[in-house]
N, C-alpha and C positions, 0 to 999 in steps of 0.2 A: 280474525287473523292478527297475529302479533308480528311486528316487524323487529328485526334485529337492530339494536341501537348502532348507529354509525359512530366511528371514532371521533372524538372531539377534535376540532381543528387546532385547539391550543396545544394538545399533546403532539400531534403530527408536526405542527409548526416548530415546537421546541426541539423535537428530534431532528428535523431537517436542518435547523440552524446549527445544532451542536455538531452534526456530521459535517456540514459545510465548513464550519469554522475549523475543525480538525484538518480537513483537506487544505483549507487556505493556509493554516499555520505550517503544515508540512511543505507545501509548495514555496512559501516565503522562506523557510529555513533552507530549502534546497538552493534557491536563488542566492541567498545571502552567503551560503557556505559552499561555493562552487567547487573549490579545490578538494575539500573533504568528500563531497558527494561523488566527484569524478574518481577520486582515489579509491573509494569503497566500491564503486561500480566496476572499475578495472580489476581490482583484487578479486571481486566475486567472479568475473568472467574468467580470469586466469585460473582461479581455484576450481571452477566448474569444468573447464577444459582439461585441466590436469587430472581431475577425478575421472572424467569420461575416458581419457586416453589410458589411464591406469587400469580402469575396469576392462576396457577392450583388450589391453595387453595381457591381463591375467586370464581372460576367458577365451583366448584364441586357441 
């Protein structure tokens, strides 16, 4: 019987660290640039609501 080789721990470790560091950097940037993040969030919400109301108006 031949067993499938398991993934090497170094490969998984590097991948997990890289993904974790990207998340960490994104969260750090969001905290550092609160006003910009909030402005973009509210613009996205307003744009989405405008789009949904426009589509509902056109399809009634």
